C-alpha positions, 0 to 999 in steps of 0.5 A, spaced: 717 391 723 723 394 719 728 390 723 725 384 721 725 386 714 732 388 714 734 382 717 730 378 712 733 382 706 740 381 709 739 373 709 735 373 703 741 376 700 746 372 703 743 366 701 744 368 694 751 370 695 752 363 698 748 360 692 753 363 687 759 361 691 756 354 691 754 353 684 760 352 680 762 347 685 756 343 684 758 339 678 758 340 670 750 342 671 752 347 676 758 350 673 754 351 666 748 355 670 754 359 674 757 361 667 750 363 664 749 367 670 755 371 667 752 373 661 746 376 659 740 375 660 742 371 666 746 376 669 740 381 668 736 376 673 742 375 677 743 382 678 736 383 679 736 379 685 741 383 688 739 390 686 732 390 684 728 385 688 730 387 695 728 394 693 721 391 690 720 387 697 722 393 701 717 398 697 711 393 698 712 392 705 714 399 708 713 403 702 719 409 702 722 406 709 722 399 706 726 402 700 731 405 705 731 399 709 733 395 703 738 399 701 741 398 708 741 391 707 744 391 700 750 395 703 750 390 709 750 384 705 756 387 700 760 389 706 759 382 709 761 379 702 767 383 701 770 381 708 769 374 707 772 374 700 778 377 703 779 373 709 778 367 704 783 369 699 791 370 700 792 378 700 796 380 694 802 385 695 798 391 692 791 392 690 788 398 686 784 401 692 790 402 696 794 404 690 789 410 689 788 411 696 796 413 696 795 417 690 789 421 692 788 420 699 784 414 703 777 418 704 777 421 698 778 415 694 773 411 698 768 417 697 769 418 690 768 410 688 762 410 692 759 416 689 759 412 682 754 407 685 749 413 684 749 412 677 747 404 678 739 406 676 742 410 670 745 404 667 739 400 669 734 404 665 739 404 659 739 396 660 731 396 660 731 400 654 736 395 650 731 390 652 724 393 651 725 399 646 731 397 641 728 390 639 722 392 636 726 397 631 730 391 629 723 388 626 720 395 624 725 398 620 731 393 620 736 396 625 741 390 626 740 385 632 746 384 637 748 378 641 747 381 647 751 377 651 757 379 647 756 386 650 753 385 657 757 380 661 762 380 667 769 376 667 774 380 671 772 375 677 777 371 673 783 376 674 788 374 678 789 378 685 782 381 684 779 380 691 774 383 696 773 390 695 777 391 689 773 385 685 766 388 687 768 395 684 771 392 678 765 387 677 761 393 677 765 397 672 765 390 668 757 390 667 756 398 666 761 398 661 758 393 657 751 396 658 753 403 656 757 400 650 751 396 647 747 402 648 751 407 645 752 402 639 744 402 638 744 409 639 749 410 633 744 406 628 738 410 631 742 417 630 744 415 623 738 412 620 733 418 623 737 424 623 744 424 619 746 431 620 752 434 623 751 439 629 752 446 627 757 446 633 764 444 631 766 443 638 760 438 639 762 434 633 769 434 635 766 431 642 761 426 639 765 423 633 768 418 638 761 415 640 758 417 633 763 416 627 758 417 622 759 425 624 765 425 620 763 419 615 757 421 611 753 426 615 750 432 612 753 438 613 749 443 617 750 448 611 746 443 607 738 442 606 733 437 607 734 434 599 741 432 601 739 428 607 734 424 603 739 423 598 744 420 603 738 416 606 737 413 599 744 412 598 746 408 605 739 404 605 735 400 600 728 397 600 732 390 600 737 391 605 737 386 611 741 390 616 740 398 616 746 399 620 750 406 621 755 407 616 761 405 619 758 398 622 762 392 620 756 389 616 757 394 611 764 391 609 762 384 610 763 380 604 
């Protein structure tokens, strides 16, 4: 049964890959669908097909063994795509993985980049929070809404010279950077709205201010008191305010 499950999932994934390849070649409608699959929410559906659906099928079919089989099928399909993509495109004179392998060693570079794949579940949890947790806050307390597709999208497939192995990892970085950046932006609103107090550790403030600029842009000093916090909140937020964004958000400077 496990072998049949493995073969089914490999075929299932290869059919999805084939569809992505054919869509932009099926006229205007096909190209429009292909483009929409590069931006949220379309990209969420596409990546779910390749990452989550096989695991769901595997777990329902053979529990934990099925999960292992689904991951093996995903790995197999990925390598089939890499080899086919590289065989169908002219190899550039140089590439990213070759350059880095020369610097740090081939096995070290390849092992390190595959280790980063262990973070994929984390990015899916962040993406889920962006879809499920944050939107109610925009209605309940009027935190600003975001055009998700401006953050969660992929476009590096358009970059000249990226093929096969380099392309798939650059697309992974493309996706996860957008997911993480959107999550950070949402968290800036949450932190400044509910707890605009600097940390007692100066080093922590220094480390976090890149992602949370309000640390040096208005948060109450740790030597302050709760009255300082409530006064700051009254200064930064009003009853009539349509977007209760973090203090340095662009909406506060828009005319």
